[in-house]
C-alpha positions in Angstrom: 3.1 11.1 -6.5 1.9 10.0 -2.9 3.7 11.3 0.8 5.0 8.3 1.3 7.2 8.3 -1.9 7.7 12.2 -1.2 9.2 11.4 2.6 11.0 7.8 1.3 12.4 10.0 -1.5 13.5 12.8 -0.1 15.2 11.2 3.2 17.2 8.7 0.8 18.2 12.3 -0.6 19.6 13.2 2.8 21.3 9.5 3.2 23.3 9.9 0.0 24.2 13.2 1.0 25.6 11.7 4.2 23.5 14.2 6.4 21.8 11.3 8.8 20.9 14.2 11.4 18.6 16.0 8.9 17.2 12.5 8.0 16.2 12.2 11.6 14.9 15.6 12.1 12.8 15.0 8.9 11.4 12.2 10.2 10.5 14.2 12.9 9.4 17.2 11.3 6.7 14.7 10.2 5.1 13.5 13.3 7.1 10.3 12.6 9.1 8.8 14.8 12.6 7.0 14.1 12.9 3.3 14.5 15.9 3.5 15.8 17.5 5.5 19.2 20.0 8.2 18.0 23.0 6.7 16.8 26.0 7.1 18.7 29.6 7.6 17.2 31.4 5.8 20.4 28.9 2.5 20.3 30.4 -0.6 19.0 27.3 -0.6 16.8 27.5 2.3 15.4 27.5 1.3 11.4 24.4 -1.0 12.2 22.9 1.8 13.7 23.9 3.2 10.5 22.9 1.0 8.0 19.1 0.7 9.6 18.5 4.4 9.3 19.6 4.6 6.0 17.2 1.5 4.8 14.7 2.5 7.1 14.2 5.9 6.1 14.4 5.3 2.5 12.0 2.8 2.6 8.8 3.8 0.5 6.9 1.0 2.8 8.2 2.1 6.3 6.7 5.6 5.6 3.1 4.3 4.6 2.7 2.3 7.0 3.7 5.1 9.7 1.8 7.6 8.1 -1.1 5.7 8.3 -0.9 5.2 12.0 0.3 9.5 12.2 -2.9 9.6 10.4 -5.3 7.6 12.5 -4.6 8.8 16.2 -4.4 11.9 14.9 -8.2 11.6 13.3 -8.8 10.2 17.1 -7.7 12.6 18.9 -9.4 15.0 16.8 -6.7 16.5 14.5 -4.1 16.8 17.3 
């Protein structure tokens, strides 16, 4: 199993448990910025934000692309 699959599956599990904040923290721990600002419960767009978060963080293709970009940046900066 490759890393994109591992990370998308891990986020899917967290999201299935209703742990959006944990899924975002997981993403950040991998050195990947989430594709959206934090979802604010008071916002009228909260449900849309949560739906986007769930769709994106559990998407294999999104993870594959972000990991590739992260690794390329790391290589350019000498692994920093």
